C-alpha positions as CSV (number, residue, x, y, z in Angstrom):
1,M,-139.9,174.6,102.7
2,G,-138.2,177.8,103.8
3,V,-138.5,181.3,102.1
4,Y,-135.6,183.7,102.2
5,E,-136.5,187.4,101.6
6,P,-133.2,189.4,101.5
7,G,-133.6,193.2,101.8
8,T,-130.2,194.0,100.3
9,E,-128.0,192.5,97.6
10,A,-125.4,191.6,100.2
11,E,-127.9,189.6,102.2
12,A,-129.0,187.8,98.9
13,A,-125.3,187.0,98.2
14,E,-124.8,185.5,101.6
15,I,-128.0,183.4,101.3
16,V,-126.8,182.0,98.0
17,R,-123.3,181.2,99.3
18,A,-124.7,179.4,102.3
19,A,-127.1,177.5,100.2
20,A,-124.3,176.3,97.9
21,E,-122.3,175.1,100.9
22,R,-125.3,173.2,102.3
23,G,-126.3,171.8,98.9
24,E,-129.6,173.7,99.0
25,R,-131.6,174.3,95.9
26,L,-133.3,177.7,95.6
27,R,-136.4,178.6,93.5
28,L,-136.2,182.3,92.6
29,E,-139.3,184.4,92.7
30,G,-140.3,188.0,92.2
31,G,-144.0,188.8,92.8
32,G,-145.0,185.1,92.2
33,T,-147.5,186.2,89.4
34,A,-145.9,183.8,86.8
35,A,-145.2,180.9,89.0
36,G,-146.5,178.4,86.4
37,L,-144.0,179.5,83.7
38,G,-141.3,177.1,82.9
39,R,-140.6,173.5,84.3
40,P,-141.2,173.1,88.0
41,A,-138.0,173.9,89.7
42,Q,-136.2,171.1,91.6
43,D,-135.9,173.2,94.7
44,T,-135.8,172.8,98.5
45,A,-136.3,176.5,99.4
46,T,-137.5,179.9,97.8
47,L,-135.4,183.0,97.4
48,S,-137.7,185.9,96.9
49,A,-136.8,189.4,95.6
50,R,-139.9,191.1,96.8
51,K,-138.1,193.0,99.5
52,L,-135.5,194.4,97.0
53,T,-137.6,197.3,96.1
54,G,-137.1,201.0,95.1
55,I,-136.5,203.0,91.9
56,T,-132.8,203.9,92.0
57,L,-132.4,206.1,88.9
58,Y,-134.8,207.9,86.6
59,E,-133.5,210.5,84.1
60,P,-136.4,211.6,81.8
61,A,-134.1,213.5,79.6
62,E,-131.9,210.5,79.1
63,M,-134.9,208.2,78.8
64,V,-133.5,205.6,81.3
65,V,-134.9,204.1,84.4
66,A,-133.5,201.6,86.9
67,A,-135.1,199.9,89.9
68,R,-134.4,197.1,92.3
69,A,-135.7,193.8,91.1
70,G,-138.7,193.4,93.5
71,T,-140.1,196.8,92.6
72,P,-143.7,196.5,91.4
73,L,-143.8,197.1,87.7
74,A,-146.9,199.3,88.1
75,E,-144.8,201.6,90.3
76,V,-142.3,202.1,87.6
77,E,-145.0,202.6,84.9
78,A,-146.7,205.2,87.0
79,L,-143.6,207.2,87.4
80,L,-142.8,207.0,83.7
81,A,-146.4,208.2,83.0
82,T,-145.8,211.3,84.9
83,K,-143.2,212.4,82.4
84,G,-145.1,211.1,79.3
85,Q,-142.9,208.1,78.9
86,M,-143.3,204.2,78.8
87,L,-141.5,200.9,78.6
88,P,-141.5,200.3,74.9
89,F,-141.9,196.5,74.8
90,E,-145.4,196.3,76.5
91,P,-144.8,193.5,79.1
92,M,-147.5,190.9,79.6
93,D,-149.3,190.3,82.9
94,F,-149.6,186.6,83.6
95,R,-152.2,186.7,86.5
96,G,-155.1,185.9,84.3
97,L,-153.5,182.9,82.9
98,Y,-152.4,181.4,86.2
99,G,-155.0,182.8,88.5
100,T,-152.2,184.2,90.7
101,T,-152.2,187.4,92.9
102,G,-149.6,189.8,93.9
103,A,-147.8,192.4,91.7
104,P,-145.6,191.7,88.7
105,T,-142.1,192.9,89.4
106,F,-139.6,194.9,87.4
107,G,-136.8,192.3,87.7
108,A,-139.1,189.5,86.4
109,V,-139.7,191.5,83.2
110,A,-136.0,191.1,82.4
111,A,-135.7,187.6,83.8
112,I,-138.3,186.1,81.4
113,N,-137.7,188.7,78.6
114,N,-141.3,189.7,78.8
115,A,-142.7,191.4,75.8
116,G,-146.2,192.0,74.3
117,P,-147.7,193.0,71.0
118,R,-145.4,196.0,70.5
119,R,-142.4,193.7,70.1
120,I,-142.9,193.9,66.3
121,N,-142.1,197.6,66.5
122,A,-139.9,198.2,69.6
123,G,-138.3,194.8,70.1
124,A,-138.2,192.5,73.1
125,A,-137.4,193.4,76.7
126,R,-133.8,192.5,76.1
127,D,-133.5,195.1,73.4
128,S,-134.2,197.9,75.9
129,L,-132.3,196.3,78.8
130,I,-129.0,198.2,79.2
131,G,-127.8,197.2,82.8
132,V,-128.1,194.6,85.4
133,R,-126.9,193.7,88.9
134,F,-127.3,190.0,90.0
135,V,-126.0,187.4,92.4
136,N,-124.7,184.4,90.7
137,G,-124.7,180.8,92.0
138,R,-121.4,181.4,93.8
139,G,-122.9,184.0,95.8
140,E,-120.9,186.8,94.0
141,A,-122.5,190.2,93.3
142,I,-122.0,191.1,89.6
143,K,-122.7,194.4,87.7
144,S,-122.9,194.5,83.9
145,G,-123.9,197.3,81.5
146,G,-124.8,200.8,82.7
147,R,-127.0,203.8,81.8
148,V,-126.3,204.1,78.1
149,M,-126.4,201.9,75.0
150,K,-122.9,201.0,73.8
151,N,-121.1,198.4,71.8
152,V,-120.2,195.2,73.7
153,T,-117.1,193.0,73.3
154,G,-116.8,189.7,75.0
155,L,-119.7,188.0,76.9
156,D,-122.7,190.4,77.1
157,L,-124.0,189.5,80.6
158,V,-126.9,191.9,80.2
159,K,-128.4,190.1,77.2
160,L,-127.5,186.7,78.7
161,M,-129.5,187.4,81.9
162,A,-132.6,188.5,79.9
163,G,-134.7,185.3,79.4
164,A,-132.5,183.1,81.6
165,H,-135.5,182.5,83.9
166,G,-133.3,182.9,87.0
167,T,-131.1,180.0,86.2
168,L,-127.8,182.0,86.1
169,G,-128.5,184.5,88.9
170,L,-130.9,186.4,91.0
171,L,-131.4,189.8,89.5
172,T,-131.2,192.5,92.1
173,E,-131.4,195.7,89.9
174,V,-132.3,196.3,86.2
175,T,-132.0,199.3,84.0
176,F,-134.1,199.9,80.9
177,K,-134.2,202.5,78.1
178,V,-137.7,204.0,77.8
179,L,-139.6,205.8,75.0
180,P,-142.0,208.7,74.9
181,A,-145.6,207.7,75.3
182,S,-147.8,208.2,72.3
183,E,-150.3,211.2,72.0
184,R,-152.9,209.0,70.4
185,V,-153.5,205.3,69.8
186,A,-155.9,204.1,67.1
187,T,-156.8,200.6,65.9
188,L,-158.3,199.5,62.7
189,V,-160.6,196.5,63.2
190,F,-161.4,194.4,60.1
191,S,-164.2,191.9,60.6
192,G,-164.9,188.4,59.2
193,L,-161.5,187.4,57.7
194,D,-160.4,183.9,57.9
195,D,-156.9,183.1,59.2
196,A,-155.0,183.0,56.0
197,R,-156.6,186.2,54.6
198,A,-156.2,187.9,57.8
199,V,-152.4,187.1,58.1
200,T,-152.0,188.2,54.4
201,A,-153.6,191.6,55.2
202,L,-151.4,192.0,58.3
203,S,-148.4,191.2,56.3
204,E,-149.3,193.8,53.7
205,A,-149.9,196.5,56.4
206,L,-146.6,195.6,58.2
207,G,-144.7,195.9,54.9
208,S,-146.2,199.3,54.2
209,P,-144.6,202.5,55.3
210,F,-147.4,203.3,57.7
211,E,-145.8,201.7,60.9
212,L,-147.9,199.5,62.9
213,T,-147.2,198.9,66.6
214,G,-149.6,196.0,66.9
215,A,-150.9,193.4,64.4
216,A,-153.1,190.6,65.6
217,H,-155.9,188.3,64.5
218,L,-158.7,186.8,66.6
219,P,-160.6,184.0,64.8
220,A,-164.3,183.7,65.2
221,G,-165.4,182.6,68.7
222,I,-162.2,184.0,70.3
223,G,-163.5,186.8,72.4
224,A,-166.3,187.6,70.0
225,P,-168.7,185.8,67.6
226,E,-167.0,187.3,64.5
227,A,-163.4,187.2,63.5
228,R,-161.5,190.4,64.2
229,T,-158.1,191.5,62.6
230,L,-156.5,194.3,64.5
231,M,-153.9,196.8,63.3
232,R,-152.6,199.4,65.8
233,C,-151.1,202.9,65.0
234,E,-149.5,205.2,67.6
235,G,-148.2,208.6,67.4
236,F,-149.4,212.2,66.9
237,S,-153.0,212.6,66.0
238,E,-152.3,214.1,62.6
239,S,-150.0,211.2,61.7
240,I,-152.5,208.7,62.8
241,D,-155.2,210.3,60.7
242,Y,-153.0,210.1,57.7
243,R,-151.7,206.5,58.3
244,T,-155.1,205.0,59.0
245,G,-156.5,206.6,55.9
246,E,-153.8,205.2,53.8
247,L,-154.1,201.8,55.4
248,R,-157.8,201.8,54.6
249,R,-157.1,202.5,50.9
250,L,-154.2,200.0,50.8
251,L,-156.4,197.2,52.3
252,K,-159.8,198.1,50.9
253,R,-160.3,194.7,49.3
254,Y,-160.4,193.2,52.8
255,G,-163.4,195.4,53.8
256,Q,-163.9,198.7,55.6
257,P,-162.4,198.6,59.0
258,E,-163.8,200.2,62.1
259,I,-161.5,202.7,63.9
260,V,-161.3,202.2,67.6
261,D,-159.7,204.7,69.8
262,G,-159.0,205.4,73.5
263,A,-160.1,203.0,76.3
264,A,-161.9,200.6,74.0
265,G,-158.7,200.0,72.0
266,A,-156.6,199.7,75.1
267,V,-158.9,196.9,76.3
268,L,-158.5,195.1,72.9
269,W,-154.7,195.2,73.1
270,R,-154.6,194.3,76.8
271,G,-156.5,191.1,75.9
272,V,-154.1,190.3,73.2
273,R,-151.1,191.0,75.3
274,D,-152.4,188.9,78.3
275,A,-153.8,186.1,76.2
276,T,-157.2,186.8,77.9
277,P,-159.3,185.0,75.2
278,L,-157.6,181.7,76.2
279,A,-157.1,182.3,79.9
280,E,-160.2,180.1,80.8
281,P,-160.6,177.4,81.6
282,R,-157.3,177.3,83.5
283,N,-157.0,173.5,83.4
284,T,-156.2,173.6,79.7
285,A,-152.7,173.7,78.4
286,L,-151.5,176.8,76.6
287,W,-148.8,177.0,74.1
288,R,-146.9,180.1,72.7
289,I,-145.6,179.2,69.2
290,S,-143.3,181.4,67.1
291,T,-143.0,180.9,63.4
292,A,-142.8,182.8,60.2
293,P,-146.1,184.7,59.8
294,G,-147.0,183.0,56.5
295,H,-146.7,179.6,58.1
296,G,-149.0,180.6,61.1
297,P,-152.4,179.6,59.8
298,A,-151.3,176.3,58.3
299,L,-149.4,175.4,61.6
300,A,-152.5,176.1,63.8
301,A,-154.7,174.2,61.4
302,A,-152.3,171.2,61.5
303,V,-152.4,171.0,65.2
304,A,-156.3,171.4,65.2
305,V,-156.6,168.3,62.9
306,E,-155.2,166.2,65.9
307,R,-156.4,168.2,68.9
308,D,-159.4,170.1,69.9
309,A,-157.5,173.4,69.9
310,R,-158.3,177.2,70.0
311,W,-155.9,179.9,69.0
312,F,-155.3,183.4,68.0
313,F,-152.4,185.3,66.3
314,D,-150.1,188.2,67.3
315,W,-147.0,189.8,65.8
316,G,-148.6,189.7,62.3
317,G,-149.2,186.0,62.5
318,G,-145.7,185.0,63.7
319,L,-146.9,184.3,67.3
320,I,-149.6,181.8,67.9
321,W,-151.3,181.5,71.2
322,L,-152.8,178.0,71.2
323,A,-154.9,176.2,73.8
324,T,-155.3,172.4,73.9
325,G,-156.5,169.9,76.5
326,A,-154.1,169.4,79.5
327,E,-154.3,165.6,79.5
328,G,-151.4,163.4,78.6
329,D,-148.6,165.3,77.0
330,A,-150.8,168.4,76.3
331,G,-150.5,167.9,72.6
332,A,-146.7,168.2,72.7
333,D,-146.0,165.6,70.0
334,A,-148.5,167.0,67.5
335,I,-147.3,170.5,68.2
336,R,-143.5,169.8,67.9
337,R,-144.2,167.9,64.7
338,A,-146.0,170.8,63.1
339,V,-143.3,173.3,64.3
340,R,-140.5,171.1,62.9
341,A,-142.4,170.8,59.6
342,R,-142.7,174.6,59.2
343,G,-139.9,176.1,61.4
344,G,-140.0,178.0,64.6
345,H,-140.2,177.0,68.3
346,A,-143.0,176.3,70.9
347,T,-143.1,177.0,74.6
348,L,-145.7,175.3,77.0
349,V,-146.7,178.4,78.9
350,R,-149.3,176.7,81.1
351,A,-150.1,173.1,82.1
352,P,-150.5,171.1,85.3
353,D,-147.2,170.5,87.2
354,A,-147.2,166.9,86.2
355,V,-147.3,167.7,82.5
356,R,-144.7,170.4,82.9
357,A,-142.3,168.0,84.6
358,A,-142.7,165.4,82.0
359,V,-142.9,167.4,78.7
360,P,-140.1,169.7,77.4
361,V,-141.6,173.1,78.2
362,F,-139.3,174.9,75.9
363,E,-138.2,173.9,72.4
364,P,-135.7,171.0,72.8
365,L,-132.2,172.3,71.9
366,A,-129.9,170.6,69.4
367,E,-127.1,168.7,71.3
368,P,-124.3,171.3,70.6
369,L,-126.6,174.1,71.9
370,M,-127.4,172.0,74.9
371,R,-123.7,171.6,75.7
372,L,-123.2,175.3,75.4
373,S,-126.1,176.0,77.7
374,A,-124.9,173.6,80.3
375,G,-121.5,175.2,80.1
376,I,-122.9,178.6,80.7
377,K,-124.9,177.4,83.6
378,A,-121.9,175.6,85.1
379,A,-119.8,178.8,84.8
380,H,-122.4,181.0,86.7
381,D,-123.9,178.4,89.0
382,P,-121.5,175.4,89.4
383,A,-123.4,173.9,92.4
384,G,-126.7,174.1,90.6
385,V,-128.2,176.2,93.4
386,L,-130.5,178.5,91.3
387,N,-133.8,177.3,89.7
388,P,-132.3,173.9,88.8
389,G,-134.2,172.3,85.9
390,R,-136.4,175.3,85.4
391,M,-135.6,175.6,81.6
392,Y,-134.3,172.2,80.7
393,A,-134.2,169.0,82.8
394,Q,-130.4,168.6,82.0
395,V,-129.6,172.2,83.0
């Protein structure tokens, strides 16, 4: 199987045009670190963005950064750090889950709408994405958005490309708004709470005026013998002293939390962000389930009745990372039933290729939404050149 590595957007457009004429099917790739995400693409060759590199714009005063899609994410983050700034949505690193190497790329962050624990405070990647350049399935170079946030009329291609998993176009350049990095980060760690009580505590904290940027619960045995409930505060040191003190008073019936600062806190949240407690063994299936926070504990327990499952909660209980055995349907039937009963959606983040090819990886769409998705795909990629079957077998 061939690999195309264009060095310019024009070269990428020519490769896609030629592939459409030949009936070739292309798997799109950045750094290859999240290769197990989504359905196995029904491809005949790979189109890689790894040579489309370089930061094309950085205006610290305007808090905006742009780079070509294959630029290593670490390179962008290092530049932002020199000016005391950061990407607000805390993108996840998939290498631990998949055992992959290489470097996560800037374009892939937008392509999969990658966001971590800070999403509850700062939104998803798409909420900070303000501009894209991409090559569609016709081999046309398209520019949408720009350097500032503005109201949009008509079809918002910037938001459409975020989370499309490369099915609508090869991103060649992306532009994000950024935020100032925090002077201090502190985490309250409560010990020994069961799932339901922990989620109640997280909900109370998130409903308070004391602004959390992270809210997670790790049950007993997930990374440590004792259950841990994590609440993160970021900002100026004086503000954090006040907010953590008020949170301790507000939540005193849940026990007295430990306050973790600095590198130790960063390790805790990196583990939550990258689902590190469930990364091993890699032959297990791993699900990412979104639901209402109050439904999270009951949903996880319902799955555990039918499967030997392990899990933890992020986003105040609204995101469940859940590991099951990889045999058969990886627990898809039980998980879909539990999600339907309580509301939400489930994504099969990791499983063997044979399972991902047979089981709906993303939450199945209702028929009207599937028609709409197929229509959008046909408009951008009429010959079905780009990542065919990656999100849904029909699209």
